[in-house]
C-alpha positions in Angstrom: 32.9 -12.6 -49.1 36.0 -14.2 -48.5 39.2 -12.0 -48.4 41.2 -13.0 -52.2 44.7 -14.7 -52.1 47.6 -13.0 -50.7 49.6 -10.8 -52.7 52.6 -13.0 -51.5 51.5 -16.1 -52.9 51.2 -14.3 -56.3 54.1 -16.5 -58.0 53.2 -19.7 -56.1 51.7 -22.2 -58.6 47.5 -22.1 -58.6 46.7 -25.3 -56.5 49.3 -23.7 -53.9 47.8 -20.0 -53.8 44.4 -21.8 -53.9 44.8 -24.1 -51.0 46.1 -21.0 -48.8 43.5 -19.1 -49.8 41.0 -21.5 -48.7 42.9 -22.5 -45.3 42.3 -18.5 -44.7 39.0 -18.7 -45.5 38.4 -21.3 -43.0 41.0 -19.9 -40.3 38.5 -16.2 -40.6 35.2 -18.1 -40.6 36.5 -19.3 -37.3 38.0 -16.0 -35.8 34.6 -14.2 -36.9 32.2 -16.6 -35.1 34.9 -15.8 -32.4 34.5 -12.1 -32.7 30.8 -12.1 -32.8 30.1 -13.7 -29.4 32.7 -12.1 -28.3 31.1 -8.7 -29.3 27.2 -9.0 -28.9 26.7 -11.4 -25.8 23.2 -11.6 -26.3 23.6 -13.7 -29.5 23.5 -17.3 -29.5 23.7 -18.8 -32.7 24.1 -17.4 -36.9 24.4 -18.6 -39.8 27.8 -17.9 -41.7 27.9 -17.7 -45.7 31.2 -17.4 -46.8 31.7 -16.6 -50.8 34.3 -16.2 -52.9 34.5 -13.8 -55.7 35.0 -16.1 -59.2 36.5 -13.8 -62.4 33.3 -14.6 -64.9 30.8 -16.8 -62.9 30.6 -14.1 -59.9 30.4 -15.1 -56.5 30.4 -18.8 -55.6 29.2 -20.1 -51.7 31.9 -21.7 -50.1 31.5 -22.3 -46.6 28.1 -22.2 -45.0 26.4 -23.5 -41.8 24.8 -22.0 -38.3 26.9 -21.7 -35.6 26.1 -21.6 -31.4 28.4 -20.3 -28.8 27.9 -23.7 -27.0 29.7 -25.0 -29.9 33.3 -24.1 -29.4 36.0 -26.7 -30.0 39.4 -27.0 -28.0 41.7 -25.1 -29.6 44.0 -28.7 -29.0 42.0 -30.1 -31.7 45.1 -29.2 -34.8 43.1 -29.7 -37.7 41.9 -26.7 -39.2 38.7 -28.2 -40.9 37.9 -30.3 -37.7 38.3 -27.6 -35.7 35.6 -25.7 -38.4 33.5 -28.5 -38.6 32.9 -28.8 -34.7 32.1 -25.2 -34.9 28.8 -25.8 -37.5 30.6 -24.9 -40.4 30.2 -26.9 -44.0 32.0 -27.1 -46.5 34.1 -29.0 -49.2 37.7 -29.9 -49.0 39.3 -31.4 -52.4 43.2 -31.4 -52.2 42.4 -28.9 -49.4 41.1 -26.3 -52.2 37.4 -25.0 -50.9 35.0 -26.2 -53.8 31.3 -24.0 -54.5 28.9 -25.8 -52.3 26.1 -27.1 -54.7 22.7 -26.2 -53.6 21.1 -29.5 -52.3 24.0 -29.0 -49.8 23.2 -25.7 -48.6 19.5 -26.5 -47.4 19.8 -25.9 -43.9 17.0 -26.7 -41.3 16.7 -24.3 -37.9 
């Protein structure tokens, strides 16, 4: 589960807070990838699925993908979304906000 929006963003307009939460979810997914491969040297690939909690409708899938140890994008890549994509993560962004993935977008081949 993606962590909820930061309490510091509570007074921001909703789209701004949603953009901040979306960028944080991408940063967290990239960081988790690094932690996973650092802590488990025998693991070379992993499947990620990140959900966000939506009041009333339940969890929705916002990030998914198969990450591989050898796909480590350079930190010099400024775009957070591009670094996440180069890691093997799939997601949709609309105005900087992560969209829920549709089931047909989630069929991964291994």
